[in-house]
N, C-alpha and C positions, 0 to 999 in steps of 0.2 A: 711347229706345224701341228703336232699332236694336241697342244693346248688349244689352238684355234679350232681344230676339228671337234674336240670335246665340247667347247663352248657352243659350236654350231649344232652338234648332235643332241645336246641336252637342253636346248632352248625349248620353251613350252610349245611353240608352234610346231617344231619338228616332231616332238614326241606325240603331240595330238594328231598330227598327220599320219604318223606310223600306226598309231592305234586305230585311226579311221580306216586305213588300208587293210589292216588285219581283220577288223570287224566287217568291212565291206566284202572281203574275200569269203569269210565264213557265211555271211548273209547270202551271197551269190551262190554258194554251194548248197545252202538250204533251199533256195528257190529252184536251182537246177534239179535237185532231188524231188521237189514238189512236182515240177513239170514232168520229169522222166517217170516217176513212179505213181503219180496220181492222175495227172491230166492226160498224158499219152495213152494209158490203158483205157481211160474213159472215152477218148476220141475213137480208139479202136473198137470199143464196145458199141458206141453210137453209130459208127461207120459200118455196121452190119457184120461185126466179127472180123473185119479186115485188120491188118497190122496196125500197130500204133503209129503215131506221127513220125517218129524217127525212121521207120521202115519204108516210108513212101519214097519210091525211086522211079526215075524214068530211064529206061534202057535205050540209049542212043544206038549203040552197036553191041555185039556180044561181049566186047571187052571194055566198053565205056558206059558208065552209068552216072546219072546226075541224082544225087541224094538230096532232093529238095526238102524232104521231111526233116532232116537234121538241121537244115537252115531255118525252117519254120519254127522248130523247137528252140533254137538259139534266139530267134526274134521274140518268141513268146517269153523266154527267160528275161531278155532285156526289158521288155515292156512291163513285166511284173516288178522287176527291180526298180526301174525308173519311176513307176507309179508309187511304189512304196516309199522311195526317197522323196518324191514330191510331197506325199502326205506328211512325212517327218519334217521336212523343211517348212511346209506350210504351218504346222503346229508350232515349231520353234519361232517362226516369224510372228505368229499371233501372240505368243507369250512375251516376246521382246517388245512388241508394240504396246502391250498392256503395261509393261514395266516403264517404258519411255513416257507413256501418257500419264502414269502415276507421278512421275518426277517433274512434269511440266504443267504449265497453265497457259491460258490464252491472254494475250494483251487485250485490254478492253477497247483500245482504239483501233488497232489494225488486225486483231485476231490471229497474230502470229504466235506459235508456241514458244514459250520462254521458260527458263527454269523457275521453280517456285520461289527461290530465294532472291531472284533478280529484283533490283530496285529501279532499273531502267530497261526499256524494251530495246533490243538490239536492232530491230527493223525500223521503228519509227521514232526512237529515242524518247518516248514518253516516260515521265517519271511515274513510278509505281510504288505501291507499298508492298513490302515483303510479306509473304504468308508464313 
């Protein structure tokens, strides 16, 4: 059982996932600090000297309060992290697409992308000369 666990734990995908989780947690902490220490005070300053975003509260009764500012701060953290990850994924996809296009060519008959070394199109079976 230990041998199987070792094989599972040290596969490339599992290690990459673990590294991604650690980096994601660190990145999330940076974004949280950015929102808490830079954005919230600016919102407080723009709001006429009122409290920062985290301090926004609705008092329902003397003992019950709804801290909607903390929720808005968490939403802002999520939006910034999600947008940052979107930009990273978009950049990675652009580079992958460039690499894939560099390794392929179009079939002159059906315009399907095929490997440069192919001698026959997989879509229309036309005979081709290898590049």
